[in-house]
N, C-alpha and C positions, 0 to 999 in steps of 0.2 A: 610623709609622712601619714597620708592619708591610705600607704601600702602597712601603716607598722596599727592603725587604727582595725581596718579591717581583720586581720592578724588577731588580735586580739578580745575582735568582737568574737572569729570563728572561735576562739580558744575560752572564753566564756559559756559559750553555746554546748561545745564537746563536753567542759566542766558540768554545767547543768543537765546533758544528758544523762553523764556518767552516773552525779548524784539523786537523779530522780530513779536509777536504774538498780545501785544498792540501797535506796530506801522500801524501794518493791520488794528486793530481794529477803532483806531482812523483816520486813514483817509475815513473809508467809512464810518463812523458815518454823515458826514456830507451829504451824498447822499442817504438817506433812503428819499422815496417818501411817501407823501400820497396814502391809494388804492382806486382808485378809486370807485364811491358809497357808500363809509364807512360814517359815519358820520361828522368824523373829515374833508374831504371831501366836505359836503353838509353846515358843516359850512365856509370852506375856499371859498365857491365857494358866501357863502351868504354876507361873508364879501368884499368879492370881487363887487361884485351887491351892498352894500352899498356906500359902495366907491366912487362908478361911480355918485351917485346920491348926493353924494357933503357931506356924512354924515362923517365929520371932525373925530373924535373919531375912526368911523371904518377902516379909510385908515392909521390911526396912529397906529394901532395895526395891521394892513397889515404891515405897515411900516418896525416896528419891526418885524418882522413873516420874512419879507425879510434880513433884517440886520444883526440877530443872526443865522437866519437857526432855528426856531423853528419849535417844533412841527409837522416834518417832510417836512415843505418847504426848497428847497433847498437853498441857501445863497447865496445873490443877494445884494452888499451893494449898486449898484447905483442904483439897482432899490429900494429899501428901502429910500433911502436918496429922492428920487422922493418922493416917498412917503409921507412920513414927511413933506416936502414943499408944499406939497398941502396942508394936516394939518392944517400946519402952513398958511398957505393963506387963509385957512377956519374960521381962529380966535382960534387953538385948542391951546394955547400956551408952551404945555409940547412938544407939537412937536419942537415948535420953538427949545426947548431945548435941547435936545437930537441931533437934525437935526445938532444944531453947535459944539457938543461935539464928536458930530462921526465925522464931517469936518475935526475938527482938528486932530483928533487921527488917520484919515486915513492917512493925510498927515504926520504925524510922520513918522507911518509906511512906509511911501513909500521914504523916504530919501533914 
């Protein structure tokens, strides 16, 4: 009986440690950044430049990167929505749909 209780206690400790590791890992995932000078950084800068030149598809892609925190970009939903709005105004219809969907989602989450 004592051995079973000791084994259960060890399993509980292992479970708690693993749970802690998973939580810490998931919290840190959002804050990885692109290494300056890398190919990803160059592509990101090119996307920003193209969006600045009113390229709707690049504004849409950049907005999605910010909305979801993709490819090492720090998640920024407000900035992402602004970029999708710009792409929508420039006539890129998929941006309009995604922007509307995300705005509804954000309203539900903020209730």
